[in-house]
N, C-alpha and C positions, 0 to 999 in steps of 0.2 A: 636555252637560257643558261647563263652562268650562275653558279652558286656563290653567295657571299661567304667570305672566309671567317668573319666574326672573331678575329683575334688581332692583337697588335702586330706591328711590323717585326719580322724576323731579321734582326740586324746581322746576326752571324751568317745566315743564309745569303743576305745581300752582300756581305763582305766576300764570301766565297765566290759569288758571281763576278764581283769586280776583279778578283785575282784571275778568274777563268778568262776574262776578256784580255787581261795583260799577258798571262802565262798559261795558255790552255793546256800545255803539257804537264802542268803541276797539279791539275785537278783530276781526281780519280773517283772510283766508286767503291763503296764498302757496305757491309751489312750493318745497319744501325741496331740500337738496343731493342727495337721492336721487330727485328728480323727482316726489315725491308731495306732495299738498296737506297743509299743516300750519297750525295756528293761529299767529298772530303779533300783536304789539301795534302798533297805529298810533300812534306816539308824537306825531305832530302833533295828533291828536284828543285824546290823553290830556293833552297840554300845554294844550290849550284848556279842558279840564275843570278843570285846576288852575292856570289862568293867573295867579291872584293870588299864587301861591306858587312859581312857577317862577323859578329863578335864570337870569339872562341869561348867554350865553356870555361868558367873560372877566370876569364880575363877581366881585369879591373875596368870599371866604367863608372861614370857619374850617374847615379840613380837615387831615387827616393822610394823606399818600399817599407812595408810593414806586414805583419801576419794577416793572411786572408785577402791580400790585395788582388790576387788573381781571381779569387772567388767574387770579390766586389765588382771586378770588371765584367766577369761572366754574367753576374746578376743584372748589370745594366743592359746587356744585350739579349737577355732571355725574354722571349715574347710572353704575353699574357692573354688569357681569354676573358679577363674581367671587362666589365662595361660600365657605363654611366647611366643612371636612371633619373629622369626628371622628377622634381618635387615642386609642383605648382603651389601648394599651400604655403610653402616657406618663401616663395619668390615674390618679387615686386615687379609688376608690369611684365609678366612672363612672356607674353606674345610679342612685345615690341622692343624690350631692352636688348642692348648689345653686350651687356656685362655678364660675367659668369662667376658663380661661387660654387666650388666643388668640394664635397666632403669625402675624405678618405685618405689612406696612406699615400703620400705624395709620390713615392717611387712608382707604385702601380698606376697612379693617375698620369704621371708623366709618360709612362709607356703607352697607355691608352691614347694619349693625345699626340704622341710622337709623329705619326704619319699625317694626321689631320692638320696639325699646326707646324709641320716641318718648314723651317725658314720663314715663319710668319710673325714671330714675336719681336718687337723692336727693342724692348727693354725688359730685363728681369731685375727685380729687387728682392732680396731675401735677407731675413734676419734669423738664421738658424739657431737652434738651441746652443747656448754657450756651454763649453765643457768646464764647468766650475766645480764639479763634484757634488753639486746639489740639484742641478737642472737635469732634464730628461734627455736621453738620446734614443733615437728610433732603434728598435731591436730587429735587425735584419739577420735572419738565420741562414748560414752558408752550408753547414755540414750535413743538414738533413733536408729531405723533401718537405714541402709545405704540410702535407698530411702527417708525416712523422713528427714534425715540429709541433703541430697543434696537439697531437696526442701526448707528447712528452713534456711540453713546456708548462702545462698548467694554465694556459691562456683560455682553454675551453673546457666545459664540463662534458658529461657523457652525451648530453643532448645537443652539443655543438654550440651552446651559448657562451659568449665571452665572459670570463671570470675576472681577468685583470687586464689592464691596458697593455698594448704591445709597445709600450715605452717604459724604459727602466732607468732608474737612477744610476749614474756612472760615477761612483765615488773614487777618490784618489787611492783608496786601498785596493781597488781593482787592478790586477796585474795587466789588464788590457785597457788602461785608462785612455791613452791616446788612440790605440788601435780601434776600439769600438767607435769612437767619434769619427775617425777617418773612414772606416767602413760604412758609416752612415752617410757621410757627405759625398764621398767619391762617386758612387753610381748615380746619384741624383744630379750632380753637376755634369756628369758625362752625358746623360740623356738630355738635360736642359740645354746644353750647347746646340744640339740638333734643332731645337725650336727657334733659336735666334735667327733673325734676318742677317744677311751678309754685312749690313750696316748696324747690326744690333750691338748692345752693350749690357753687361751684367754688373750690378752693384751688390756686394756681399758685406753685411755688417757683422762684426764680431769683436770680441775683446782680445786682450794680449795672449791668453792661454794657448790658442791654436793658430795665431796669425802666421807664424813662421811656417807651420805645416801646410796651412791653406795656400800660401803663396806657391809652395812647391807643387801642390795638387793642381792649382789653376794654371801654372806654367806648363804642366804636362798636358792638361786637357785643352787649354786655349792657345798655348804657345807663348814663349817668352816675348816675342815681338808684339803680342797683343795686350801686354800689360800697359794699362793707361795711367794708373796711379794708385796711391793709397791716401784716401781722404781721412784726416783726423778730425772727428766731430767731438766738440765739447758737450758731453752728455749731462754734465751737472756742474754747478758753480760752487757748491758748498765743499768744504774740506773735511775729509774723513780721517779719523785717528785710528782706524782699524789696522793700518799697515805702515811700513816705513815711509812709503810714498802714497799720497792720496791719488787714486785712479779716477780722473775726471774726464776720461775720453773713451771713445770707441773707434775702431778702425772701420773703414769701408773700402774694401778692395774693388778696383774697377778694371775689368777686362773686356776687350772688344772681341767680336767674332772674326772680323777681318779689319785690321787697323787701317789698311789703305782705303777702305770704303766708309770708315767711321766719320760721321759729322758730329762733333761734340759741341754742345751748347755752353752757356756760361751765365754769369750773373747779370742782373739789370745794370745798365749804365747809370752812374750816379750823376744826375743833372746838376748837383750843387758844385761839381768840379768845373763847370763851364761858365764863362763870363762873356760879355760883349762890350768891352771897354771902348772900342772904336766904332760902335754902332754899325757893325758889318751887316748888310742886308740879308746875309745868309744865316744870321742868327748866332746864338751863343757858340763859343769855341773854347778850346784849351790848347796850350802849346805842348808839342811833343818833340823830342830830339830828332835830328836828321843825320846822325852819324851811326855807323854800323861797324861790325868787326870782321866783315868779309872783304875780299879784294876783287877788283875787276873794273875795267874801263877807266875813263878819265875822271877819277873821283878823289883826287888829292890836290886841291887848289884853294887859293884864298877866296873868302867871301867877305866883301867890304860892307860894313854897316854905314848906310848913307847918311845917318844922323851924326855919328861920331867920327867917321872916316877910319875906324880901326878895322884891320884885316883879321879874319878868323880862319884858322886851319882846324882840321879834325883833331880831336884829342890824340895823344901819343898812342900808336898802335891801332888806330882806327881810321876809317875813311868816311867821306860823305855818302849818303844813300843815293844821291842823284849825280849824274854827269852835269856839265855846265849848261848844256842846252835845256835839259829838263828843269834845272834850277831856275833858269831865266824865265821859263814859262810859268813856273809857280810864283815867282816874284811879280810878274806882270798881272797874274790873276789875284794878287793880294793874299796869297796863302803862306808867305814867309814873313815872319815878324821877329824882330830882334829884342825879345823879352817883352814883358808887359809894358815897360816904359821906353822901349826902343833904344836902349843904351847898353845892350849886352850881346851875347852870341846869337846866331840865327836859330830859329825853331820853326816848325810847321804848324799852321792852324789846323786843328781837327774839329770839324763842325758837328755839333750834337744832332742836328736834323738829318745830316747826310748819313751819319752812323745808324740812326733809327730807320731811315729809309732802306738801308741795306740789310737790316735785321742784325746788325752787329751787337755783340754783347761783351761784357767784361770777362776776361780769362779768369776762371775760378781759381781760388787758392786751395792748396792742399790742406789747409787748416780752416775748419768751419767753427767760428765762435758766435755766429748770429743766426743759427738755424733751429733755435729752440732747444729744449732739454727734455729729459724724461719727466721732469716736474711739469713742464708746460704740456707734455703729452698726456700726463695724468689729469691735468686740469681740463683739457679738451674733452676727455671721456666723462669726467665727473659732471661737466655741464650738460651732458646728455642723459645722465642717470641720477637724477634727483640729488646731485652733489655727493654721490657715493662713489667710492673707488672700487671698480670691478675688475681692473687689470693692474698688474704690477709692472712698473718700468716700461710703459709703452713708448714707442717712437712717436715724436710729434709729427703732425702733418706737414709742418714747415720744413722738416728735414726731407721728407719724401718728395714734396713739390719742388724743392731745390734740386734734388737729384733728377727729377723728371725733366727739368729744364736742361740739365747737363746731358741727359739722354736724348734731347732734341726731339721730343714727342710731338707729332702733328696729327691732323685729322685721320681717324680710322687706324692709327697705330695701336698696338696692344702692349700693355704693361702687365707682366705676370709676377705673381708672388706666391711661391709654393710652400712657404712657411708663414702663412698670412696672420696667424695669431689673433690679435684684437681687431683686425680689419682696417688698420691705419692706411694701407695702400688704397683701399676702396675710397675711404673718406678723403684722402689726399687727391685722388683722381677727380672727385667732384669739385674740390676746391681749385685744382689746376684748370679744369675745363671752363669754369665760370670766369676765372681771372684772365686766362690766356685766350678765351674764346675759341677753344678747341673741342674736338670730339674724340678724345682718347678712350679706348675701351680697356676694362680691366678683366683679368682672369686670375682668380684667387683659389688657392688650394689649402685645405687645413684638415688635419686629423681630428675627429671628434673625441677629444680627451674627456674622460669622465671626471667631473669636478669633485664629486664626493670622494672618489679614490685619491685624487690629488690632495684633497683636504687632509687626509690621514697623515700624509708625510710632508705637508707644506711647512715652510718656516713660519714662525709666529707672526711676523709682520705681514704675511700674505693671507693668513686665515680669515681675517675680518672681511677682506674684499671678496674672498671665495664664498664665504657664508652669505654675504649680501647677494652675490650673483645667483646662488642656489635658491634663495628666497624669492628673488625676482622671477626666476624661471618658473617657480611654483605658481606665482600669481598670474602668469600667462600660459600655464599648462604646457610647459615645454620640458623636454628631457634635460637632465643636468649635464650638459656638454658644453665645452668651450665654444664650439661652433654656433650654438644657439645664442650665446651672449654676443658673439661677433656679428652674427646676422642682425640681431636687434640693434647693435651699435650702428651698422651701415644703414638700416632703415631710418633710425632717428637722425643720423648725420645728413642723409639726403633730404629729409623733411626740413631740418634746420637751415640748410644751405638755401633751399628754395624760399623759405620765409625771409631770410636775411637779404636775399637778392631779388625780392619780388618785383622791384621797380627796374631791374636791368633788362635791356633789350636781349631777346633770345632766351630768357629764362625758361620759357615753356618748351624749348627744344633741348634743355639740359637733361641728359639721361641719368636719373638717379635710381633706376631700377636695377635688378640683378636676377638672373635665372639660376636657380639652385639645382645642382645635379649631385647625385650620390653614387659613390663607387660601390659596385656589387658584383657578385659572380655573374657569369654569362647568362644571357636570357635563354640560351639553348641547352637542351638536355645533352648528355654525353653522346647519345646516338648521332647527334648532328656532326660531331667531329670525327668519331670513329665508328661508322656504320658497320665496318667489317668485323667488329668485335661482338656484334649482337646477332641473335638468331633471326630467321625469316619472320617469325611472328612478331618479334619486337620491332622490326622495321616499320610496321604499320602504326606504331604508337605515335602520339603527338611529340614533335621534336622541340616545341617551345614549352618552357616551364609554366605550370598552370597559374602562378601568381603574377605573371607579367602582362602588362597592358599593351595596347597597340602603340601608345606613345613611348613606352619603354623600347619597343622594337624599332620605332622610328629613329630614336637617337642612336641606337647601335648601328642602324643602317647608315646614318649620316657619318658616323665614325669610319665605317668601312669604306664609304665612298669619298672620304677626305673632305667633307663639308664642315665648315665652321659651325660650332654648336650654338652660336648666337644668331644663326640665320633666321629670317622671318618665316613663320609657319602659320598655316590655318587649316581647318578641317571643314570639308563641305560634304553634303549629301549628294551622291550621284547614283542613280538607279537603285536607291534604297540602301546604299552602303556608305560607311564612313571612309572618306578618301582624304588623305593628308597631302597638302601642298607645301613644299619647302623652297624658299627663294623663288617665288613665282611658280613657274612650270619646270624649274630645273629638276626637281625630284617630285614625283607623284608616287604615293604608296598606299596600298590597301591591304589590311590584314584581317578583314572580316571573313566569316565563313560564307559558303554558298554564293560566291561571286560568279555571275553568269556572263555569257558572251555579250549581253547588252551593256553591262558595266565596263567590260574590257574595251568594247568598241568606243564607248563614250570617252574613256580615258585616252585611248589611242588617238582619237581625233584632236586632242589637245597638244599632241606632239611634244611630250616631255623629253628632256635629255636622258633621264633615268626613270624607269618604272620598276617598282619592287612589290612583290606580293608573296604571301606564304605559300608553301608547297601544298598545304592543306586547305587553302582558300577556295580552290576551284569547286564549283557546284557539282561537276561530274567529269567523266573522262572526255566528253566532247569539248569541254572548255580547254582542257589541256591540249587536246589534238589541234584545236583551232587557234590557240593563243598566238603562236608565232605568226601564223598566216594573217591574222587580224592586224597585228602591228606592221607586218611587212607591207600590207596594203595601205594603211592610213599613216603610218609614221615609221618608215624603214630605218631612220637614223637613231631611233630610241634604243638605248641600252637596257635590256630587260634582265632583271636579276630575281632570284628566288631565295626564300628562307626555308 
């Protein structure tokens, strides 16, 4: 049986393997820090293979850099042993929902998800902390190890309890004002790119402060050819006198994973633009030009208006879109009309019903003036919380649903938001699914910021909403964390949408649940990863931490096997043991003690694709001896793994 690795994907090791396949002579061995042999790249040989394209040291080149950029890049590639633990009590419809809400630092969460969700996310929307000098930036430590950082930073007391948030204010007096923000965003975007499908797209909202830098980062990570656009969203309508120019907008940068495979949606067709003055049986239409600016074919000829006898040529420097033969066919089919009153130049009829049948949409504008504002976003949340303001400057669901249409989300597509804040993306997903009759799944990630600590340094206009949030959490016996307010918002939003659409067909199939998972240290003791560092007596100790449940182990196994964390699961009793079934019989797992041959045989007869059990689960040595033989007899194709 194979042993599960129980850690995230080693990107650096994977890259070395890729180079080894291309240039095997450039890979060598060396002694690593632990004294063991490891593969390494001989850069002198690699440089020789690429000598025509190598930049000389000191040679000028176009680049965008900042202090610690290399460290930020290494941080994105460093694997983690952290895992995700399920939290049923915070979830809604845990066993059936396809939606996920994950609590924890988003960089670690992204690493944990990288292998499981590699190339599976259709759309990412993020609204990261703006670098205003007042907002928070995530504090990623580069110069020290995690343990050294925890000891020296003051984040933790002697018992290991967290004392302050791992998020710090980034004031303009800080000499690393831009550097700290860039080091925060760079590794997260680098890992996030791996999660996108080839047809995927990412939308990033931010203000003017870092937009120029973010364009350079995204160009490096996604590639210049994958830049789709910069959508300017009118975030408010009132004029502020705080500065020389009132800032009434936000940017939303749009990048694709692979521009050639991107299918971009658009806005709804405005039916008011269509008329049917001649009672055409094909329904309402509007007139569109038939000239173009390209050349080719027999496309510069006169078109005579049959009513007036006037000949029309293409405008100067342009040609007709169609050759004579095609135009004659269109005229015979009644698709060419000479203006609304038949006394001007030729146009083509564009029929509303035909556009709808093809799923056509209106090309979106780079300026959004009608997608709601932060004021309407605040009103949405206040309508859920006794008309109290619990979040400041939230994005409205109308903005996110508009972007979801641009992202062309369809059934079973995943939208991810790893700076999920108030949970607007989840709320918008409910609204999008009911309006568009879709089944889009969301995957949200948010750090559990401590509201009481935030309150100490919050601006005056934010203190009232934060105090109300804290009081509300007290009333429902929840810790004072941002994530608790966001989860409550999602619960209430789902309930409200169901109530408001109770008469709609398919409302009972609308998934307004979410499965809560929380980032935590590995379920396994250190002995699991480095048995060579322990004495013989220690090797017989339990390798699973004592506070971890069988469901904790199940989710870490799903991550290791690359199974989506929203997969359907159930637990059954078999031969007196708790046996977990994930995605039908795809994965069967049992982590109980004293598992005997009878239980193993019963499981093997079900022919799972994977079967996983704990090393310490076997009732005796005979079970271990007969384990593989039982599966070889009843289910030889099953992949058996151990913890």
